[in-house]
N, C-alpha and C positions, 0 to 999 in steps of 0.2 A: 266242316270250315271255318262256318261262321261262329262256333262254339270256340274252336280252337283260337278265332281273332280275339272273342271278348274274355279268354284267363289269361293271352299275353297283356291283351291291355291292363287290366285287374291286378297283373303280377308287376306290372311294368309303375303302376301307380302305389303298388304297396312296396317295391324297391326306391320310390322316389318319397315319401312316404317315411321312411325310414332312414333314408340319407337328411332328411331335411333334420328329422326327430335328434339325429346322433351333430349335426351342425347345432340346432339350439343346445344340446344338453355342453357341446365343445366351448359355446361361447359363452352360456351362465356361468361354465368351471373358470373359463379366463378370466370373465368379470370378477367372481370371486376372488381370485389369485392377486388382481393387480389389485385391488381393495385393500388385502390383505398387508400389499408390499406396500402400499400409501400408507396405513396405518402404523407400521412398523420401521419404515425404513429410519437412516439419519439425514437429514438433509445439508447440503453440504454450502455455508455461509462465507462469501465473498463478503472483507473488508474495504472499507473506503473510509478515507479521514474523517473525524466525526465532525470535525465543520463544514463539513462540505455548506456550500449553498447557492452553488449555481450549478447550471448543466453545463457538462464536461461530458467527454468520451475519449476512448484511445482506439485504435483502428489502423490495421496493415502495417505497423511501428511505428505511428506517429501519437503522441496524444496531444489535447488540444489545449491550450494556454491556459483554462481555466481549470485543470485537473492541474499541469505544474503548480500552480498558482498555491491552489489549496492542501497539494500536499508538501510543497515550502513553507506555510506558516505551520503545517501541523508538525514538521521536524524540525524544524526552528526551536517551535515554542519546546520539544520535546529534550532537545540541543540545548536551551539558553537558559530554562527553569530548572534549577537543580539544587539540589544541599547535598555536604559531604553522604549523607544518609541514604537520599534517594538519585546519585548520579549514577552508579551500577545496573540500577534499577532502568532509569531512562537511555543510557546504553545499551542494555540486550533489547529494547524493547526496538531504537533504533536500528538495531543492527538485523534484522530481520525483513527491512525493507532494503539491505544494499546488494546491490548487486556482485557476483560473484567475485567479479574480478580484481572489484577495491574493496572486495571482504577485510583481507589479510592488512592490508595499509590504514584501513577507516579504522579497523581492531586494535590497531597498534598506536593510532591518535589517539582513539577513546584512551586506551589503557594508560598513556602519558596525561590526560587531562584531569580523567579521574585519581593520580596519585598525585599530580597537585593540588587539587582541590579539600582531597582527605587529609593532606600533610599540613596543609596550611588552616583550614576552616574554611572555607572558602565555600559563599551560597553566591544566586546569581538572580537575577530576576530579567526576563526579556521584553520589552514593548515595543508591539511591531508599527511599523508607520506606512511603509509601501514598500508595494512588491513589484517588480519589474520583471516580465519574463521573456526570452527571447528565445529562438529555434533554430535546428539546423539538421533538418531531415530528423533522423528518431534520437538526435541531441537536443535537450533541454535544459536552459540554465534560468533560474531564477535568483534575483538579486532582491533580497531581504535587506526594507533599512529599518532603523530603531533604536531604544534608547537601552543598552545594556547597565544594569544598578551591580554593583560587586560588594557584598557584604564581607566582614570576615567576623567571624560571630555574630553579634546581632548588628553591629557596627557597619552602615554605608562609611564606605572609604572609596569610590566612586560611583559615576553618574555619567555616560558620555554618551552621542550617539555612533553608533557600528554600524555596518555594512555586513555580508555575510554571502556568501556566492554557494547556491547548491546547485549540483552539476547533478540531472538525470538521463536514463537511455530507455528507451522502449524498445522493449523487446520484439522482433519483427515476425517472432514463432505463437507468440499469446498478449492477452491484451492484457501487459504488467508493465509499470514501470517503477525501476527502479534507482535509488541513489548510489552516483559515482562519487560523489569528491564536494564535501564542506570545508568552507577553508571564513575565515575573515577576510573580505577585501581591504588593502594596506589602502589609508589615507595618504593623499597626494603631497601629499607635507608633514608626512612622519621620516622618520628617520632612517637612513639609509640603510639593508639590510633586514627592512618589516616585512615580511614576506606575507605572516596569516596564516602559516601552514597547520602550525597549530593552537586551535581558537580562543582558548581561554586562557594558556598559559602569560600571555600578555596583558589580560586584563587586572590584574595584580597590580 
């Protein structure tokens, strides 16, 4: 009887050893597979404004004022610094960050501005001076003030202080901020009918 007990104990130890060995082999193979995956995978890169210079955050359908400010500076630079040769490139770049509900409207606006710049060989240069951000839930608004210089060919024809309003919306389902509107803010002393809906046509 004692011999049977010893044999059973030996078989149990042997079984546990085999099980442990299988676990170790499985763990080793899993580590090798993970290492191969890490060496061969394509990482996803999330783009942020290249000029970012302060702490920003996006959470729960809202964005920090600093995040809206950084995007406003970046997008206004893309939209207001261009030549007839680069206008299509700049507008295509901005459309990547436009909210789907505003895509058709802004695309039409950009096409009109692009045609105007090309037909009149107009170039623009914008130097921002101040950004003011306001928020209302998921909506964010940035008022960018600065000097817009307008050239026909190489000749400077106008250099005026301008203000532009960029409207944004933060997605409630993803940490994403999208542009919904871009307009020149009318001067209170401007003639009636100047709405600023088309940003660059009124700069010539």
